[in-house]
Every structure is written in structure tokens, then in C-alpha cells.
N, CA, C and O atoms as a CHARMM CRD file, in Angstrom:
* protein
*
  280
    1    1 UNK  N      0.79200  -1.17500  -0.11200 PROA 1      0.00000
    2    1 UNK  CA    -0.15300  -0.18100  -0.13800 PROA 1      0.00000
    3    1 UNK  C      0.66300   1.28400   0.04300 PROA 1      0.00000
    4    1 UNK  O      1.31800   1.44900   1.07200 PROA 1      0.00000
    5    2 UNK  N      0.60500   2.43800  -1.07000 PROA 2      0.00000
    6    2 UNK  CA     1.24700   3.37000  -1.06400 PROA 2      0.00000
    7    2 UNK  C      0.48900   5.03000  -0.18600 PROA 2      0.00000
    8    2 UNK  O     -0.53400   5.51900  -0.66700 PROA 2      0.00000
    9    3 UNK  N      0.90100   5.42400   0.57100 PROA 3      0.00000
   10    3 UNK  CA     0.11700   6.54200   1.48800 PROA 3      0.00000
   11    3 UNK  C      0.57800   7.87700   0.26900 PROA 3      0.00000
   12    3 UNK  O      1.35700   7.50100  -0.60700 PROA 3      0.00000
   13    4 UNK  N      0.31800   8.72100   0.23700 PROA 4      0.00000
   14    4 UNK  CA     0.66300  10.20100  -0.12100 PROA 4      0.00000
   15    4 UNK  C     -0.14500  11.14300  -0.02200 PROA 4      0.00000
   16    4 UNK  O     -1.35000  10.96300  -0.19500 PROA 4      0.00000
   17    5 UNK  N      0.43300  12.44500   0.30700 PROA 5      0.00000
   18    5 UNK  CA    -0.14000  13.83300   0.23100 PROA 5      0.00000
   19    5 UNK  C     -0.55800  14.18800  -0.99200 PROA 5      0.00000
   20    5 UNK  O     -0.02000  13.78600  -2.02400 PROA 5      0.00000
   21    6 UNK  N     -1.61200  15.01700  -0.94700 PROA 6      0.00000
   22    6 UNK  CA    -2.09500  16.23400  -2.28600 PROA 6      0.00000
   23    6 UNK  C     -2.20000  17.28600  -1.52000 PROA 6      0.00000
   24    6 UNK  O     -2.96900  17.46900  -0.57600 PROA 6      0.00000
   25    7 UNK  N     -1.08000  18.24500  -2.13500 PROA 7      0.00000
   26    7 UNK  CA    -0.97400  19.67900  -1.47900 PROA 7      0.00000
   27    7 UNK  C     -1.79900  20.67200  -2.52400 PROA 7      0.00000
   28    7 UNK  O     -1.76100  20.82400  -3.74500 PROA 7      0.00000
   29    8 UNK  N     -2.49500  21.21800  -1.54400 PROA 8      0.00000
   30    8 UNK  CA    -3.59900  22.01600  -2.24900 PROA 8      0.00000
   31    8 UNK  C     -3.21300  23.48700  -1.96500 PROA 8      0.00000
   32    8 UNK  O     -2.33700  23.85100  -1.18000 PROA 8      0.00000
   33    9 UNK  N     -4.02400  24.29400  -2.74700 PROA 9      0.00000
   34    9 UNK  CA    -4.45500  25.96100  -2.28400 PROA 9      0.00000
   35    9 UNK  C     -5.48100  25.98700  -1.55200 PROA 9      0.00000
   36    9 UNK  O     -6.02900  24.90700  -1.32800 PROA 9      0.00000
   37   10 UNK  N     -6.02100  27.17500  -0.98500 PROA 10     0.00000
   38   10 UNK  CA    -7.29400  27.20200  -0.33700 PROA 10     0.00000
   39   10 UNK  C     -8.36600  26.85500  -1.06600 PROA 10     0.00000
   40   10 UNK  O     -9.31100  26.17700  -0.66400 PROA 10     0.00000
   41   11 UNK  N     -8.17500  27.47900  -2.51400 PROA 11     0.00000
   42   11 UNK  CA    -9.28200  27.17600  -3.12900 PROA 11     0.00000
   43   11 UNK  C     -9.60200  25.58200  -3.89200 PROA 11     0.00000
   44   11 UNK  O    -10.48000  25.41600  -4.73900 PROA 11     0.00000
   45   12 UNK  N     -8.66200  24.47000  -3.36700 PROA 12     0.00000
   46   12 UNK  CA    -8.66100  23.45600  -3.66200 PROA 12     0.00000
   47   12 UNK  C     -7.62800  22.78000  -4.72900 PROA 12     0.00000
   48   12 UNK  O     -7.12900  21.65400  -4.74300 PROA 12     0.00000
   49   13 UNK  N     -7.50200  23.83300  -5.57300 PROA 13     0.00000
   50   13 UNK  CA    -6.41400  23.29000  -6.53200 PROA 13     0.00000
   51   13 UNK  C     -5.13000  22.88400  -6.09300 PROA 13     0.00000
   52   13 UNK  O     -4.56000  23.33000  -5.09800 PROA 13     0.00000
   53   14 UNK  N     -4.65300  21.94100  -6.94200 PROA 14     0.00000
   54   14 UNK  CA    -3.45400  21.19200  -6.69800 PROA 14     0.00000
   55   14 UNK  C     -2.19900  22.14000  -6.71600 PROA 14     0.00000
   56   14 UNK  O     -2.15800  22.92800  -7.66100 PROA 14     0.00000
   57   15 UNK  N     -1.31400  22.17000  -5.93300 PROA 15     0.00000
   58   15 UNK  CA    -0.07600  22.77500  -6.02300 PROA 15     0.00000
   59   15 UNK  C      1.18300  21.90900  -5.71900 PROA 15     0.00000
   60   15 UNK  O      1.03300  20.74400  -5.35100 PROA 15     0.00000
   61   16 UNK  N      2.27800  22.39500  -5.84800 PROA 16     0.00000
   62   16 UNK  CA     3.61100  21.85300  -5.65100 PROA 16     0.00000
   63   16 UNK  C      4.18200  21.72300  -4.34300 PROA 16     0.00000
   64   16 UNK  O      4.44300  22.80400  -3.81600 PROA 16     0.00000
   65   17 UNK  N      4.44600  20.70600  -3.68000 PROA 17     0.00000
   66   17 UNK  CA     5.57000  21.06400  -2.72700 PROA 17     0.00000
   67   17 UNK  C      6.26200  21.40700  -2.63200 PROA 17     0.00000
   68   17 UNK  O      6.78500  21.26300  -3.73700 PROA 17     0.00000
   69   18 UNK  N      7.30800  22.19900  -1.68900 PROA 18     0.00000
   70   18 UNK  CA     8.97800  22.64900  -1.96500 PROA 18     0.00000
   71   18 UNK  C      9.56900  21.40100  -2.04200 PROA 18     0.00000
   72   18 UNK  O     10.39300  21.42200  -2.95600 PROA 18     0.00000
   73   19 UNK  N      9.52400  20.37300  -1.52100 PROA 19     0.00000
   74   19 UNK  CA    10.08200  18.77500  -1.80800 PROA 19     0.00000
   75   19 UNK  C      8.96500  17.92900  -1.72200 PROA 19     0.00000
   76   19 UNK  O      8.02500  17.96000  -0.92700 PROA 19     0.00000
   77   20 UNK  N      9.24800  17.02700  -2.82900 PROA 20     0.00000
   78   20 UNK  CA     8.68700  15.80300  -2.60200 PROA 20     0.00000
   79   20 UNK  C      9.11500  14.53000  -2.19200 PROA 20     0.00000
   80   20 UNK  O     10.08200  13.81400  -2.45300 PROA 20     0.00000
   81   21 UNK  N      7.67900  14.41800  -1.15800 PROA 21     0.00000
   82   21 UNK  CA     8.06400  13.23600  -0.24400 PROA 21     0.00000
   83   21 UNK  C      7.83100  11.90200  -0.68000 PROA 21     0.00000
   84   21 UNK  O      7.99800  11.05500   0.19700 PROA 21     0.00000
   85   22 UNK  N      7.49600  11.50100  -1.77600 PROA 22     0.00000
   86   22 UNK  CA     7.20100  10.10100  -2.46100 PROA 22     0.00000
   87   22 UNK  C      6.18900   9.69700  -1.78300 PROA 22     0.00000
   88   22 UNK  O      5.46700  10.48300  -1.17000 PROA 22     0.00000
   89   23 UNK  N      6.01000   8.45200  -1.80700 PROA 23     0.00000
   90   23 UNK  CA     5.02900   7.64200  -1.10600 PROA 23     0.00000
   91   23 UNK  C      5.49400   6.92300   0.21100 PROA 23     0.00000
   92   23 UNK  O      6.68500   6.62100   0.28800 PROA 23     0.00000
   93   24 UNK  N      4.72300   6.65000   1.16500 PROA 24     0.00000
   94   24 UNK  CA     5.19200   6.69700   2.46800 PROA 24     0.00000
   95   24 UNK  C      4.42700   4.94800   2.81900 PROA 24     0.00000
   96   24 UNK  O      3.29400   4.60000   2.48800 PROA 24     0.00000
   97   25 UNK  N      5.17900   4.33300   3.36000 PROA 25     0.00000
   98   25 UNK  CA     4.64000   2.93300   3.46100 PROA 25     0.00000
   99   25 UNK  C      3.40200   2.42600   4.44900 PROA 25     0.00000
  100   25 UNK  O      2.79200   1.35800   4.46900 PROA 25     0.00000
  101   26 UNK  N      3.25600   3.84400   5.40900 PROA 26     0.00000
  102   26 UNK  CA     2.38500   3.38400   6.09100 PROA 26     0.00000
  103   26 UNK  C      1.59000   4.72300   6.30200 PROA 26     0.00000
  104   26 UNK  O      2.08800   5.73000   5.79800 PROA 26     0.00000
  105   27 UNK  N     -0.05400   4.89200   7.26100 PROA 27     0.00000
  106   27 UNK  CA    -0.77400   6.08400   7.31400 PROA 27     0.00000
  107   27 UNK  C      0.38000   6.58300   8.25800 PROA 27     0.00000
  108   27 UNK  O      0.89800   7.62500   7.85600 PROA 27     0.00000
  109   28 UNK  N      0.90300   6.06600   9.43500 PROA 28     0.00000
  110   28 UNK  CA     1.69200   6.75900  10.35800 PROA 28     0.00000
  111   28 UNK  C      2.96400   7.38500  10.10900 PROA 28     0.00000
  112   28 UNK  O      3.24800   8.35000  10.81900 PROA 28     0.00000
  113   29 UNK  N      4.01800   6.90300   8.97100 PROA 29     0.00000
  114   29 UNK  CA     4.65600   7.25100   8.44700 PROA 29     0.00000
  115   29 UNK  C      4.38800   9.10300   7.55100 PROA 29     0.00000
  116   29 UNK  O      5.00300  10.16800   7.60000 PROA 29     0.00000
  117   30 UNK  N      3.32500   8.67800   6.93200 PROA 30     0.00000
  118   30 UNK  CA     2.80900   9.45000   6.30900 PROA 30     0.00000
  119   30 UNK  C      2.59800  10.86600   7.01000 PROA 30     0.00000
  120   30 UNK  O      3.14600  11.95400   6.83700 PROA 30     0.00000
  121   31 UNK  N      1.57200  10.42100   7.88300 PROA 31     0.00000
  122   31 UNK  CA     1.00900  11.56600   9.06700 PROA 31     0.00000
  123   31 UNK  C      2.08600  11.93200   9.79600 PROA 31     0.00000
  124   31 UNK  O      1.85500  13.08800  10.15000 PROA 31     0.00000
  125   32 UNK  N      3.46700  11.48100  10.34900 PROA 32     0.00000
  126   32 UNK  CA     4.49500  11.76100  11.24900 PROA 32     0.00000
  127   32 UNK  C      5.35700  13.03700  10.32700 PROA 32     0.00000
  128   32 UNK  O      5.82000  14.04800  10.85500 PROA 32     0.00000
  129   33 UNK  N      5.43600  12.70700   8.83600 PROA 33     0.00000
  130   33 UNK  CA     6.01600  13.21300   7.90600 PROA 33     0.00000
  131   33 UNK  C      5.54400  14.91900   7.90000 PROA 33     0.00000
  132   33 UNK  O      6.32800  15.86800   7.87600 PROA 33     0.00000
  133   34 UNK  N      3.98900  14.99100   7.92900 PROA 34     0.00000
  134   34 UNK  CA     3.18600  15.98500   7.48200 PROA 34     0.00000
  135   34 UNK  C      3.67200  16.92100   8.78700 PROA 34     0.00000
  136   34 UNK  O      4.15700  18.05000   8.71300 PROA 34     0.00000
  137   35 UNK  N      3.33900  15.93600  10.33100 PROA 35     0.00000
  138   35 UNK  CA     4.02000  16.69200  11.21500 PROA 35     0.00000
  139   35 UNK  C      4.96700  17.47800  11.49800 PROA 35     0.00000
  140   35 UNK  O      4.81700  18.42600  12.26900 PROA 35     0.00000
  141   36 UNK  N      6.09600  17.18600  10.90300 PROA 36     0.00000
  142   36 UNK  CA     7.44900  17.82600  10.87700 PROA 36     0.00000
  143   36 UNK  C      7.49300  18.70200  10.37900 PROA 36     0.00000
  144   36 UNK  O      8.04400  19.71300  10.81500 PROA 36     0.00000
  145   37 UNK  N      6.72700  18.56300   8.92500 PROA 37     0.00000
  146   37 UNK  CA     6.79000  19.57900   7.84500 PROA 37     0.00000
  147   37 UNK  C      5.98800  20.85700   7.48600 PROA 37     0.00000
  148   37 UNK  O      6.21600  21.64500   6.56800 PROA 37     0.00000
  149   38 UNK  N      4.88000  20.89000   8.52300 PROA 38     0.00000
  150   38 UNK  CA     3.65500  21.41700   7.86700 PROA 38     0.00000
  151   38 UNK  C      3.84900  22.79500   8.03200 PROA 38     0.00000
  152   38 UNK  O      3.15300  23.62900   7.45100 PROA 38     0.00000
  153   39 UNK  N      4.94000  23.12300   8.94500 PROA 39     0.00000
  154   39 UNK  CA     4.91500  24.74200   9.00800 PROA 39     0.00000
  155   39 UNK  C      5.95900  25.21500   7.38000 PROA 39     0.00000
  156   39 UNK  O      5.61100  26.23800   6.79100 PROA 39     0.00000
  157   40 UNK  N      7.23000  24.34600   6.78500 PROA 40     0.00000
  158   40 UNK  CA     7.77600  24.62300   5.84300 PROA 40     0.00000
  159   40 UNK  C      6.41700  25.01200   4.94700 PROA 40     0.00000
  160   40 UNK  O      5.98900  26.10400   4.57400 PROA 40     0.00000
  161   41 UNK  N      5.96900  23.77400   4.78100 PROA 41     0.00000
  162   41 UNK  CA     4.62500  23.67400   3.42200 PROA 41     0.00000
  163   41 UNK  C      4.05700  24.91300   3.22100 PROA 41     0.00000
  164   41 UNK  O      4.11100  25.50200   2.14100 PROA 41     0.00000
  165   42 UNK  N      3.26200  25.53500   4.66800 PROA 42     0.00000
  166   42 UNK  CA     2.49500  26.47300   4.65500 PROA 42     0.00000
  167   42 UNK  C      3.31300  28.14200   4.33800 PROA 42     0.00000
  168   42 UNK  O      2.75100  29.15900   3.93000 PROA 42     0.00000
  169   43 UNK  N      4.77400  27.96200   4.68600 PROA 43     0.00000
  170   43 UNK  CA     5.54600  29.07600   4.09700 PROA 43     0.00000
  171   43 UNK  C      5.69400  29.21700   2.94700 PROA 43     0.00000
  172   43 UNK  O      5.75600  30.35100   2.47200 PROA 43     0.00000
  173   44 UNK  N      5.80000  28.03800   2.13200 PROA 44     0.00000
  174   44 UNK  CA     5.48200  27.86400   0.56500 PROA 44     0.00000
  175   44 UNK  C      4.65600  27.99000  -0.08100 PROA 44     0.00000
  176   44 UNK  O      4.84700  28.11700  -1.29000 PROA 44     0.00000
  177   45 UNK  N      3.32200  28.00800   0.49000 PROA 45     0.00000
  178   45 UNK  CA     2.13300  28.50400  -0.11600 PROA 45     0.00000
  179   45 UNK  C      1.22000  27.40000  -0.17700 PROA 45     0.00000
  180   45 UNK  O      0.26300  27.51500  -0.94200 PROA 45     0.00000
  181   46 UNK  N      1.39000  26.00400   0.71500 PROA 46     0.00000
  182   46 UNK  CA     0.15600  25.37500   0.95500 PROA 46     0.00000
  183   46 UNK  C     -0.37600  25.49400   1.68000 PROA 46     0.00000
  184   46 UNK  O      0.04600  25.74100   2.80900 PROA 46     0.00000
  185   47 UNK  N     -2.10500  25.31600   1.21300 PROA 47     0.00000
  186   47 UNK  CA    -2.63200  26.02600   2.19300 PROA 47     0.00000
  187   47 UNK  C     -3.49800  24.63100   3.20300 PROA 47     0.00000
  188   47 UNK  O     -3.75300  24.51600   4.40100 PROA 47     0.00000
  189   48 UNK  N     -3.77800  23.60700   1.78900 PROA 48     0.00000
  190   48 UNK  CA    -4.22400  22.45500   2.63500 PROA 48     0.00000
  191   48 UNK  C     -3.66900  21.11300   2.34700 PROA 48     0.00000
  192   48 UNK  O     -2.73800  21.24200   1.55200 PROA 48     0.00000
  193   49 UNK  N     -3.88900  19.73400   2.71100 PROA 49     0.00000
  194   49 UNK  CA    -3.01200  18.48500   2.46400 PROA 49     0.00000
  195   49 UNK  C     -4.64700  17.52200   2.51800 PROA 49     0.00000
  196   49 UNK  O     -5.64100  17.48700   3.24300 PROA 49     0.00000
  197   50 UNK  N     -4.33500  17.09700   1.74200 PROA 50     0.00000
  198   50 UNK  CA    -5.34800  15.43100   1.77400 PROA 50     0.00000
  199   50 UNK  C     -4.66600  13.89300   1.73400 PROA 50     0.00000
  200   50 UNK  O     -3.92100  13.62700   0.79000 PROA 50     0.00000
  201   51 UNK  N     -4.88400  13.06600   2.58600 PROA 51     0.00000
  202   51 UNK  CA    -4.18800  12.10100   2.49800 PROA 51     0.00000
  203   51 UNK  C     -4.88000  11.04500   1.53500 PROA 51     0.00000
  204   51 UNK  O     -6.09100  10.87500   1.39700 PROA 51     0.00000
  205   52 UNK  N     -3.74200  10.30300   0.83400 PROA 52     0.00000
  206   52 UNK  CA    -4.48600   9.25300  -0.03900 PROA 52     0.00000
  207   52 UNK  C     -3.93900   7.93600   0.18800 PROA 52     0.00000
  208   52 UNK  O     -2.71600   7.85800   0.30400 PROA 52     0.00000
  209   53 UNK  N     -4.69000   6.80800   0.27800 PROA 53     0.00000
  210   53 UNK  CA    -3.85800   5.46800   0.12300 PROA 53     0.00000
  211   53 UNK  C     -4.46400   4.86100  -1.40700 PROA 53     0.00000
  212   53 UNK  O     -5.61500   4.85800  -1.84400 PROA 53     0.00000
  213   54 UNK  N     -3.22300   4.37400  -1.98800 PROA 54     0.00000
  214   54 UNK  CA    -3.26100   3.70300  -3.23900 PROA 54     0.00000
  215   54 UNK  C     -4.57900   4.52100  -3.89100 PROA 54     0.00000
  216   54 UNK  O     -5.58700   3.87200  -4.16600 PROA 54     0.00000
  217   55 UNK  N     -4.53900   5.74600  -4.09000 PROA 55     0.00000
  218   55 UNK  CA    -5.25300   6.53300  -5.39200 PROA 55     0.00000
  219   55 UNK  C     -6.36200   6.59900  -4.36500 PROA 55     0.00000
  220   55 UNK  O     -7.10500   7.34000  -5.00900 PROA 55     0.00000
  221   56 UNK  N     -6.92000   6.40400  -3.41500 PROA 56     0.00000
  222   56 UNK  CA    -8.23100   6.64000  -3.08600 PROA 56     0.00000
  223   56 UNK  C     -7.92100   7.75200  -1.79000 PROA 56     0.00000
  224   56 UNK  O     -6.90200   7.56800  -1.12500 PROA 56     0.00000
  225   57 UNK  N     -8.82100   8.88700  -1.46500 PROA 57     0.00000
  226   57 UNK  CA    -8.54400   9.64500  -0.27500 PROA 57     0.00000
  227   57 UNK  C     -9.29200   9.11400   0.79200 PROA 57     0.00000
  228   57 UNK  O    -10.45300   8.70500   0.80200 PROA 57     0.00000
  229   58 UNK  N     -8.22200   9.20100   1.93400 PROA 58     0.00000
  230   58 UNK  CA    -8.53800   8.71700   3.33200 PROA 58     0.00000
  231   58 UNK  C     -9.32000   9.84900   4.03600 PROA 58     0.00000
  232   58 UNK  O    -10.35900   9.58300   4.64000 PROA 58     0.00000
  233   59 UNK  N     -8.69700  11.46800   3.94600 PROA 59     0.00000
  234   59 UNK  CA    -9.44800  12.24800   4.45700 PROA 59     0.00000
  235   59 UNK  C     -8.65300  13.51600   3.76800 PROA 59     0.00000
  236   59 UNK  O     -7.68500  13.43200   3.01300 PROA 59     0.00000
  237   60 UNK  N     -9.24800  14.59800   4.17800 PROA 60     0.00000
  238   60 UNK  CA    -8.87400  16.30500   3.67800 PROA 60     0.00000
  239   60 UNK  C     -9.86400  16.58200   3.08600 PROA 60     0.00000
  240   60 UNK  O    -10.79500  15.78600   2.96000 PROA 60     0.00000
  241   61 UNK  N     -9.85700  18.20100   2.42800 PROA 61     0.00000
  242   61 UNK  CA    -8.74100  18.43500   2.99800 PROA 61     0.00000
  243   61 UNK  C     -8.23400  19.19300   4.44900 PROA 61     0.00000
  244   61 UNK  O     -9.04500  19.82700   5.12300 PROA 61     0.00000
  245   62 UNK  N     -7.10700  19.08400   4.76400 PROA 62     0.00000
  246   62 UNK  CA    -6.77000  19.56200   6.60300 PROA 62     0.00000
  247   62 UNK  C     -6.25000  20.77800   6.13400 PROA 62     0.00000
  248   62 UNK  O     -5.47500  20.77600   5.17800 PROA 62     0.00000
  249   63 UNK  N     -6.53400  21.65500   6.60600 PROA 63     0.00000
  250   63 UNK  CA    -5.93000  23.27100   6.84400 PROA 63     0.00000
  251   63 UNK  C     -4.90800  23.21600   7.47200 PROA 63     0.00000
  252   63 UNK  O     -4.91800  22.77400   8.62100 PROA 63     0.00000
  253   64 UNK  N     -3.59800  23.71800   6.78400 PROA 64     0.00000
  254   64 UNK  CA    -2.40200  23.85800   7.93700 PROA 64     0.00000
  255   64 UNK  C     -2.55200  25.18600   8.65400 PROA 64     0.00000
  256   64 UNK  O     -2.06000  25.38600   9.76400 PROA 64     0.00000
  257   65 UNK  N     -3.24400  26.07500   7.98400 PROA 65     0.00000
  258   65 UNK  CA    -4.18200  27.34800   8.92900 PROA 65     0.00000
  259   65 UNK  C     -4.11500  26.84900  10.28900 PROA 65     0.00000
  260   65 UNK  O     -3.26400  27.13600  11.13200 PROA 65     0.00000
  261   66 UNK  N     -5.35900  25.87200  10.43700 PROA 66     0.00000
  262   66 UNK  CA    -5.80100  25.73500  11.62700 PROA 66     0.00000
  263   66 UNK  C     -4.35200  25.03200  12.64200 PROA 66     0.00000
  264   66 UNK  O     -3.99300  25.37200  13.76900 PROA 66     0.00000
  265   67 UNK  N     -3.89300  24.19500  11.92100 PROA 67     0.00000
  266   67 UNK  CA    -2.45300  24.23500  12.71800 PROA 67     0.00000
  267   67 UNK  C     -1.74500  24.69900  13.42100 PROA 67     0.00000
  268   67 UNK  O     -1.29200  24.21300  14.45800 PROA 67     0.00000
  269   68 UNK  N     -1.45900  26.16000  12.75200 PROA 68     0.00000
  270   68 UNK  CA    -1.06300  27.73000  12.75200 PROA 68     0.00000
  271   68 UNK  C     -1.21700  28.25900  14.01300 PROA 68     0.00000
  272   68 UNK  O     -0.41300  28.66800  14.85000 PROA 68     0.00000
  273   69 UNK  N     -2.79900  28.13800  13.96500 PROA 69     0.00000
  274   69 UNK  CA    -3.15800  29.07800  15.27600 PROA 69     0.00000
  275   69 UNK  C     -3.43200  27.96300  16.49400 PROA 69     0.00000
  276   69 UNK  O     -4.30000  28.32100  17.28900 PROA 69     0.00000
  277   70 UNK  N     -2.97300  26.99500  16.68700 PROA 70     0.00000
  278   70 UNK  CA    -2.95600  25.92600  18.10100 PROA 70     0.00000
  279   70 UNK  C     -1.95700  26.65700  18.77400 PROA 70     0.00000
  280   70 UNK  O     -1.56500  26.29200  19.88200 PROA 70     0.00000
């Protein structure tokens, strides 16, 4: 199974991440990665992310702005 993030602008359009993380082997690996890099993504213009498993959306969009407000 491959887990991957889709990076989006606030309007839902897809955008490129400042670095390509590739695919993750587990959901936990993907979520750990986003937890470490979300601030950088936000600074680079990514507003929200969605998580996919083998092309099927698991959840999202999840705002990175909400995390910054905590």
C-alpha cells in the first residue's frame, strides 16, 4: 500500500510541495512526516493537504492554517 499527500491551495487546486516526499509505507509514516514539515509547507504557499491510500482519499482537505492557530 502506498500513502501519499496531495498539496492544495485554499481553493482546492493542486500545488507543488517545496520537496517531494514520495510515497509512504504506512499512514503513520505519512502523518509523522506532515507533522514535521507542515510549517514549511505553509510558508511555501500550501494551504491544505489531503491524504490518499493507493489513490483513494482517506481524509482531507486538512487546513495547515488551523494547525498554525493552535
